[in-house]
C-alpha positions in Angstrom: 0.2 -0.2 -0.3 1.2 3.6 -0.7 2.4 5.9 1.8 -0.8 8.6 2.4 1.4 12.2 2.5 0.4 14.0 5.6 -0.1 17.1 4.3 -2.7 15.8 1.6 -4.2 14.2 4.3 -4.5 17.5 6.9 -5.5 19.1 3.6 -8.9 16.9 3.5 -9.2 16.4 6.9 -9.9 20.5 6.9 -11.9 20.3 3.5 -14.0 17.7 4.8 -14.8 19.8 8.3 -15.2 22.8 6.2 -18.1 21.0 4.2 -19.5 19.5 7.6 -19.3 23.1 9.0 -21.6 24.9 5.9 -23.8 21.5 5.9 -24.6 22.5 9.5 -25.4 26.3 9.4 -26.9 26.0 6.3 -29.6 23.5 8.6 -29.5 25.7 11.4 -29.5 29.5 10.0 -31.3 28.6 6.9 -33.7 25.7 7.7 -32.7 23.7 4.6 -31.6 20.0 4.6 -30.0 18.1 2.1 -29.8 14.5 1.5 -26.3 12.8 3.0 -25.5 12.3 -0.9 -25.2 15.9 -1.6 -22.3 16.7 1.2 -20.5 14.4 -0.4 -20.6 15.4 -3.7 -19.6 19.0 -2.2 -16.8 17.6 -0.6 -15.6 16.2 -4.5 -16.6 19.8 -6.1 -14.5 21.6 -3.5 -11.4 19.1 -3.3 -11.3 19.7 -7.6 -11.6 23.0 -6.7 -8.8 23.4 -4.1 -6.3 20.8 -6.4 -7.1 23.8 -9.3 -5.9 26.7 -7.2 -2.5 24.7 -5.7 -3.4 22.0 -3.5 -0.9 19.9 -4.2 -0.6 17.5 -1.6 -4.1 16.8 -1.9 -3.4 16.1 -5.7 -1.2 13.8 -4.7 -4.1 12.3 -2.0 -7.2 11.6 -4.1 -5.8 9.3 -6.6 -5.4 6.7 -3.7 -9.1 7.3 -2.9 -10.8 6.5 -5.7 
């Protein structure tokens, strides 16, 4: 098994926590609920954006997750 890049893993954790936080705020303050698959799709979409703007370590990590 390939070694997981620590910096990429930290970036991924931050990304997931950020999306959970945004989902929480939507539910609490905007009274909007989404399906469980929606936050997962948002995480994937946001990860692509982060990689486009230079999250190099995240780019190294994501092929391991596919």
